[in-house]
C-alpha positions as CSV (number, residue, x, y, z in Angstrom):
1,M,-23.7,-1.6,21.6
2,P,-24.1,-1.6,17.8
3,S,-22.3,-4.9,16.2
4,F,-19.6,-3.7,13.5
5,E,-20.5,-2.6,10.1
6,A,-17.7,-1.9,7.9
7,L,-18.8,1.0,5.4
8,Y,-15.4,0.4,2.8
9,F,-13.4,-2.9,2.1
10,K,-16.2,-5.3,4.2
11,E,-14.7,-8.1,2.1
12,K,-11.1,-7.5,3.0
13,L,-11.7,-6.7,6.2
14,N,-11.7,-10.3,9.1
15,K,-14.6,-9.2,11.3
16,V,-14.1,-11.9,14.3
17,N,-16.3,-10.5,16.8
18,G,-18.9,-7.7,15.9
19,N,-19.4,-6.8,19.5
20,G,-16.0,-6.0,20.4
21,R,-14.0,-2.7,20.8
22,V,-10.6,-3.9,19.6
23,G,-9.5,-3.6,15.7
24,I,-6.1,-5.0,15.3
25,V,-4.6,-2.9,11.9
26,T,-1.8,-5.5,10.2
27,L,-0.8,-2.6,7.3
28,W,0.8,-4.9,4.9
29,S,1.1,-8.2,6.8
30,K,-1.2,-10.7,5.7
31,I,-4.4,-11.1,8.1
32,S,-4.7,-14.6,7.8
33,Y,-1.4,-14.5,8.5
34,V,-1.7,-12.5,11.8
35,F,-4.8,-14.3,12.6
36,D,-3.6,-17.8,12.2
37,L,-0.4,-16.5,14.5
38,L,-2.9,-15.1,17.2
39,E,-4.9,-18.4,17.3
40,R,-1.9,-20.6,17.6
41,E,-0.6,-18.5,20.3
42,K,-4.3,-19.1,21.7
43,I,-4.8,-15.6,22.4
44,D,-7.8,-14.6,23.5
45,L,-9.8,-12.3,20.5
46,S,-13.3,-12.2,22.0
47,N,-13.0,-8.2,22.1
48,V,-11.4,-7.9,18.6
49,A,-14.5,-6.5,16.7
50,V,-12.4,-6.5,13.0
51,I,-8.5,-7.2,11.6
52,G,-7.9,-5.4,8.8
53,N,-4.4,-4.2,6.5
54,L,-3.4,-0.8,5.7
55,Y,-1.0,-0.5,2.8
56,G,-1.5,3.3,2.7
57,N,-3.6,5.0,0.5
58,G,-7.1,3.4,2.7
59,L,-6.7,4.9,5.2
60,R,-9.4,7.7,4.2
61,Q,-11.5,4.9,4.3
62,M,-10.4,3.4,7.5
63,L,-10.9,5.7,9.2
64,R,-14.8,6.4,8.2
65,N,-15.2,2.8,8.8
66,L,-14.2,4.2,12.9
67,L,-16.1,7.0,12.5
68,Y,-19.2,4.7,12.0
69,N,-17.8,2.5,14.3
70,P,-17.3,4.6,17.6
71,Q,-17.6,1.4,19.8
72,I,-14.2,0.8,18.8
73,S,-12.1,2.1,21.4
74,R,-8.7,0.7,20.7
75,L,-7.0,0.3,17.6
76,I,-3.6,-2.3,18.1
77,I,-1.2,-2.2,15.2
78,F,0.8,-5.0,14.6
79,G,1.8,-5.5,11.0
80,Q,4.9,-5.2,8.8
81,D,5.3,-1.7,7.3
82,L,6.4,-1.1,4.3
83,S,5.4,2.4,3.3
84,G,5.1,4.4,5.9
85,S,1.4,3.6,7.3
86,R,1.9,3.6,10.3
87,E,3.3,6.5,11.3
88,E,0.6,8.1,9.5
89,L,-2.2,6.2,11.0
90,K,-0.9,7.8,14.8
91,A,0.3,11.1,13.2
92,F,-3.1,11.4,12.0
93,F,-4.9,11.2,15.8
94,T,-1.5,12.5,17.5
95,E,-0.8,15.9,15.1
96,G,-3.8,16.2,13.4
97,T,-4.0,17.3,9.6
98,E,-3.4,20.7,7.7
99,D,-4.3,22.3,4.8
100,F,-2.2,23.6,2.0
101,D,-2.8,25.4,-1.3
102,E,-1.1,24.0,-4.6
103,N,-1.8,25.8,-8.4
104,G,-4.9,27.1,-6.9
105,I,-6.6,24.1,-5.1
106,T,-6.6,23.2,-1.5
107,Y,-5.2,19.8,-0.2
108,R,-5.5,18.2,3.2
109,K,-2.4,15.7,4.5
110,V,-1.9,14.2,7.7
111,K,0.7,16.7,9.7
112,G,4.4,15.7,9.8
113,T,3.4,13.3,6.5
114,N,3.3,13.2,3.1
115,R,-0.1,11.6,3.3
116,I,-2.9,13.3,1.2
117,L,-6.3,12.9,2.4
118,D,-10.2,14.2,0.8
119,I,-10.9,17.8,2.3
120,E,-13.6,16.2,4.1
121,M,-11.5,14.2,6.4
122,S,-10.0,15.3,9.7
123,R,-9.2,15.0,13.4
124,E,-11.9,17.3,14.6
125,L,-14.7,14.6,13.4
126,F,-13.5,12.6,16.3
127,P,-15.6,13.5,19.2
128,F,-13.1,10.9,21.3
129,S,-9.7,9.7,21.8
130,L,-8.8,6.1,20.1
131,D,-6.6,4.5,22.4
132,I,-3.8,3.1,19.7
133,V,-0.8,0.7,20.9
134,D,1.8,0.0,18.5
135,C,2.9,-3.6,19.2
136,G,5.4,-3.7,16.4
137,A,5.8,-6.7,13.5
138,P,4.7,-10.3,13.8
139,K,8.4,-11.7,13.8
140,D,9.5,-9.9,17.4
141,K,8.7,-11.5,20.4
142,E,8.3,-8.7,22.5
143,G,5.5,-7.5,20.1
144,L,3.3,-10.8,20.6
145,E,3.7,-9.6,24.4
146,L,2.9,-6.1,23.9
147,L,0.0,-7.3,21.9
148,K,-1.7,-9.7,24.8
149,K,-1.1,-6.9,27.1
150,A,-2.9,-4.7,25.0
151,L,-6.4,-6.9,25.0
152,E,-6.2,-7.5,28.6
153,K,-5.8,-4.0,29.5
154,P,-9.3,-2.6,30.1
155,L,-10.6,-0.2,28.4
156,S,-11.0,3.7,29.6
157,N,-12.7,5.0,27.3
158,P,-16.2,3.8,26.3
159,N,-17.5,5.0,22.7
160,D,-20.6,2.8,23.3
161,S,-23.4,5.8,23.0
162,L,-21.9,8.0,20.6
163,P,-23.7,8.0,17.3
164,R,-22.5,6.5,14.3
165,Q,-21.3,9.5,11.3
166,D,-21.5,8.4,7.6
167,I,-18.8,10.9,6.2
168,P,-19.5,10.1,1.9
169,L,-16.2,10.0,0.1
170,P,-16.2,13.1,-2.1
171,K,-17.1,12.1,-5.7
172,V,-14.4,13.0,-8.4
173,E,-16.3,14.2,-12.0
174,A,-13.4,13.9,-14.3
175,S,-14.0,14.0,-18.4
176,V,-11.9,11.8,-21.4
177,S,-10.3,13.2,-24.0
178,P,-10.1,10.8,-26.9
179,S,-6.9,8.5,-27.6
180,N,-5.9,5.4,-28.1
181,P,-5.5,3.7,-24.6
182,A,-3.2,1.3,-26.1
183,G,-0.8,3.6,-27.8
184,H,1.0,6.1,-25.4
185,V,4.9,7.1,-25.5
186,V,6.4,8.9,-23.1
187,T,10.1,10.8,-23.7
188,E,11.2,13.2,-20.9
189,D,14.9,14.2,-19.4
190,N,14.1,13.3,-15.8
191,P,12.6,11.0,-14.2
192,L,9.8,13.3,-12.1
193,D,8.7,15.2,-15.5
194,A,8.4,11.7,-17.4
195,W,6.2,10.6,-13.5
196,K,4.2,14.5,-14.2
197,E,3.3,13.3,-18.2
198,V,2.4,10.0,-16.7
199,V,0.2,10.8,-14.3
200,F,-1.3,13.7,-16.8
201,R,-2.3,11.5,-19.4
202,L,-3.4,9.3,-17.2
203,Y,-6.2,11.6,-16.1
204,K,-6.7,13.1,-19.4
205,F,-6.7,9.9,-21.1
206,G,-7.5,7.0,-18.7
207,L,-10.3,4.7,-19.5
208,P,-12.9,4.4,-16.7
209,V,-13.6,0.5,-15.9
210,E,-15.1,-0.9,-12.5
211,L,-13.4,-4.3,-11.3
212,K,-14.5,-6.5,-8.7
213,K,-11.6,-5.1,-7.0
214,G,-12.9,-1.7,-7.3
215,K,-13.3,1.6,-10.0
216,R,-9.9,2.0,-11.8
217,K,-8.7,4.2,-14.6
218,E,-6.7,2.1,-17.0
219,L,-4.2,3.1,-19.4
220,L,-2.3,-0.7,-21.6
221,N,1.0,-0.6,-22.8
222,V,2.3,3.0,-21.4
223,K,5.8,3.4,-23.0
224,V,8.1,5.4,-20.7
225,V,11.2,6.8,-21.9
226,V,13.9,8.4,-19.3
227,N,16.8,9.8,-21.7
228,N,18.6,10.9,-18.6
229,P,17.8,8.7,-15.4
230,H,19.2,10.5,-12.0
231,E,18.3,10.9,-8.5
232,E,16.2,13.7,-8.0
233,S,16.7,15.9,-4.9
234,D,14.4,15.5,-2.0
235,E,13.6,19.0,-2.2
236,E,11.6,18.9,-5.8
237,L,10.3,15.3,-4.2
238,Q,8.4,16.6,-1.5
239,K,6.7,19.2,-3.8
240,Y,4.9,16.3,-5.1
241,G,4.1,14.5,-1.8
242,L,6.8,12.3,-2.6
243,S,10.0,11.2,-0.3
244,L,13.5,10.0,-1.8
245,E,14.1,8.0,1.5
246,K,10.7,6.1,0.7
247,F,12.3,5.9,-2.6
248,K,15.7,4.1,-1.3
249,R,14.2,1.8,1.3
250,Y,11.8,0.7,-1.9
251,Q,15.0,0.3,-3.7
252,E,16.8,-1.5,-0.9
253,G,13.9,-4.0,-0.5
254,I,13.9,-4.7,-4.7
255,L,17.5,-5.5,-4.7
256,S,17.0,-7.8,-1.4
257,S,16.7,-11.6,-1.8
258,D,14.7,-11.7,2.0
259,I,11.0,-11.6,2.1
260,L,10.0,-10.7,5.3
261,E,7.0,-13.0,7.2
262,G,3.5,-12.6,6.3
263,I,4.6,-11.0,3.0
264,A,3.1,-13.1,0.0
265,Y,6.1,-12.0,-1.9
266,S,8.7,-9.7,-2.5
267,Y,10.4,-8.4,-6.0
268,G,13.9,-8.6,-4.7
269,N,12.9,-12.7,-3.7
270,R,11.6,-13.5,-6.9
271,I,14.1,-11.4,-9.1
272,R,17.5,-13.1,-6.8
273,A,16.3,-16.5,-5.1
274,Y,12.4,-17.6,-5.7
275,F,13.4,-19.2,-9.2
276,E,17.1,-20.5,-7.4
277,V,18.9,-18.4,-9.4
278,D,20.0,-14.7,-9.2
279,F,18.8,-13.0,-12.7
280,L,21.5,-9.6,-11.7
281,D,24.3,-11.9,-11.1
282,A,22.9,-14.2,-14.8
283,A,22.4,-10.8,-16.7
284,I,26.0,-9.7,-15.9
285,E,27.2,-12.9,-16.5
286,R,25.8,-12.9,-19.7
287,F,27.6,-9.0,-20.5
288,K,30.4,-10.8,-19.5
289,K,30.3,-12.9,-22.2
290,D,28.6,-10.9,-25.0
291,I,27.8,-7.5,-24.7
292,Q,25.4,-7.7,-27.4
293,D,23.5,-10.1,-25.6
294,R,19.8,-10.5,-26.1
295,H,18.3,-13.1,-23.7
296,A,19.0,-11.3,-20.3
297,Y,15.0,-11.5,-20.2
298,F,13.3,-12.6,-16.9
299,S,9.9,-13.1,-15.9
300,L,8.6,-12.6,-12.2
301,W,5.6,-14.3,-13.0
302,D,5.5,-18.2,-11.7
303,S,3.1,-19.1,-13.7
304,S,2.5,-22.4,-12.4
305,K,0.8,-20.9,-9.7
306,D,0.3,-16.9,-10.3
307,V,-2.1,-17.6,-13.3
308,L,-3.9,-20.2,-10.9
309,K,-4.6,-16.8,-8.5
310,G,-8.2,-17.6,-7.1
311,L,-8.9,-21.0,-8.7
312,R,-7.2,-23.9,-7.1
313,K,-5.5,-24.3,-3.6
314,E,-2.4,-24.9,-5.4
315,G,-2.3,-20.9,-7.1
316,S,-0.7,-17.8,-5.4
317,A,-2.2,-15.8,-2.6
318,S,-1.2,-12.9,-4.6
319,A,1.0,-12.4,-7.6
320,P,3.5,-9.6,-8.6
321,C,2.7,-6.2,-10.4
322,L,6.7,-5.9,-11.9
323,V,6.1,-9.2,-14.6
324,S,9.3,-8.7,-16.4
325,L,13.2,-7.4,-17.0
326,F,15.0,-7.1,-20.0
327,F,18.6,-5.9,-19.6
328,Y,20.1,-4.8,-22.9
329,I,22.6,-2.4,-24.2
330,L,20.9,-0.3,-26.5
331,A,23.7,2.0,-29.2
332,I,22.5,4.8,-30.8
333,N,24.0,6.1,-34.0
334,C,22.6,8.9,-35.2
335,V,24.5,10.0,-38.9
């Protein structure tokens, strides 16, 4: 039986026993958090090949890792889900994929979801059935019991003799139009048109860069002005693979001071509790006293820790992408 070997995200996976035939997917929960929890509970991981995340966009790479390692016969889902990646993974193996055309281009997605896959990937590529066991989140005691049983349950579909499949990710070639990458301003009447224009600018003018964590297209200091901010209809959002329900769920998370176990940080926690002050309440109090206040500026970074990420033990495990908030009343007088 071949040993587990990752084609993608090798440095981000926790390889436990290369000869194991079970994989554990922690979704948005930190791998180290789940691994430490299982060790504290003295759970036998001898048949676990690898433990990895699945935020959502990595589904294409994860499926290719599985095709390259057909000895993995069971996937155990055990983690917090913040993007719908749990249902997308399950739907791929239970419902499969479907193609659709948009502006003369054929796309492929997981049935029943908005998850877009490349045209090279489909359920039919898997010549074996994969046993997927959903054990919920680490905070649920019953989930831990389900995970124990899933590890103890004999594997009924050994795939040891199947050959590896290496399905390369399709290469996308695009030219970059000249511009000042630090000088883009987008002004639109509604949020969806603003988003479409930002995506257009990024693909047309974004500079390709290669960082340690992967390749990116980069525009710096893009300013986006939405003249008439309002809630877009779910029907319009669905045309672009977006979901109003997910946006509202994400909005609730930003407004909540709670932080889930195993998550490095949340915007809501940084805004409303982390610094022992509720920035939203503070902004309201400032405007009650002075409607022209210009001091409702809040940083979400803890510079004493976030700047030290990866440098010292006291540094953060990860740092927020949203780094600051500035609230003020802008009065525009047209003469």
